[in-house]
N, C-alpha and C positions, 0 to 999 in steps of 0.2 A: 415517511415517504421519502424517496430518493429525489435529489435535485434534478431539474430538467435542463437541458442544453437550450441553445438558441433555437432550435427547432420545435422545441416543447416535449421532446422525446426523454424518458427518464435515462438517467446514466448509471452505468454499471460501476460497482465499486472496484473490480478487478477483473482480469483477464479469466479467472477462475469462475466468477459470477457469470460472466458471459457463456463460458463453456457449459455451466450447469443449466442455463437457460436454453442452450442449442442442442444438447445431446442428451438423450432419452436415457435414465438409468445413471447419470453422473450426479454425484451428490458433492455440491461444493463444500458443504459443512465438513468432509472428510480431507480436505486439502488445505495448504496453507500456501499462499501466494507471497514469495520472497521479494517481489519487485519493490514494494514499499520499504521494507527494511534496508535492502540494498541501495536504494537511492538516498535514504537518511545517512546511511555510513559514508557513501560518497560525498554528500554535502558537508558531513563533519570533518572528512579529510580535506575538503577543498577549502574550507573556511573554518579553520581550528579555533580561532579567536571566538567567532559567533558562537560555535558549538560549545566551548568551555564556559561562555557567559550564560548560555541557555541550560547549562549544567549536563550536557552530553559527554564532555570529556573529549577523548580521542575517538571513541567510538559512539555511535547512536545507539540508544537502548534497544534490546532484543524485545519483541513482543511477548515471547513465550516465557521470558523471566518474571 
């Protein structure tokens, strides 16, 4: 079960999940949302010491690897 927000409504995991719920015939399992990966990579560049301590190195790990 997905967590609920302050209003008690279920939260979508990503924009792709929302689109899949709104558009008939759109299958979110066939698409990959790069938003999370890009945010992790930007954070690793912004805080390289912390990223290194967490084992990310210069780049955040890729989900498809």
